[in-house]
N, C-alpha and C positions, 0 to 999 in steps of 0.2 A: 791935218793934225799930226803932231808928233807925240809918240808914246815912248817912255823910257822904262825898260825892264831892268830891275836891280836884282842881282844874285849875290848873296853873301854867305861865306862859309868860314868857320873857324877850324883850323886844322888841329889834329891830335897833337899833343905835346911833341915838339921837335920835328913835326912833319909838314910844316908850312911850305918848305921848298918843294916837296913832292906834290902837295896840293896845287901849288902854283904851276908846276910843270904839267899836271893833269889838266888844269883849266886851259892852259895855252894850247894843248893838243886837241881841244874840243872844237869841232866844226858845227856850225848851225845849218839847218836845212834851207835857210835863206840868207841874204846879205843885208845886214842892218846898215843904216845911214852912217853909223859910228859905233865903235866898240872900244871900251876902255877897261883895262885890268889894273886894279890898284891893290896895295897891301897896307897892312897896319900891324903894330905890335900885337903879340898874342897869336901869331900864325894865322891872321885873318886875311882873306882874299875877297875882293869885291869886283864884280863885273857889272858894267852898265852898258846896255845896248840901246840905241835909239832907232826907232822905226817910223816910217811914214805910214801911219795906220790909225784906225779908229781905236779908241780906248779899249773896247771889248773885242778887238780883232784877235783871231787865233794866230799866235806868233810862236816861232820856235824858241825854246828856252834851253838853257844848259841843264843837263840831267844832274842827278845826285852823284857825287863821286863815290868811289868804293868806301864803305863804312869804316875801314881801318884808318883812312886818312882824316876822319872827322872827329872833332871834340863834341859836337852837337849837330842836330839836323840843320840843313841848309835853310836860310831865310830868303824869301822872295817877295818883291814889292813891284807894283806897277804904278806909274805916274803919267799924267797927261801934262804936256808943256803948256804953260800959260804965257810965259815971257822968256826971252833969251837976251843976255847981255854979253858983250865981248866977242871973242872968237867964235866963228861959226864954221 
């Protein structure tokens, strides 16, 4: 089974570049199958990690960044893969 962990934060006004740098410097306690870092307007940063694990497995997650970098609390979601198309 493949599980995707999604971590999304909105940076404080004008602090998106600092938030992105903080995210890139974070190391997980394990090695995911894949890790992607994405950005969007509004100083948003999204990190998706894929793991070969059961849906309810204990997996390493990114911590919360320093509060001064955030506009609002971090959002986290967990998804189980049902199908995959295209690049693997």
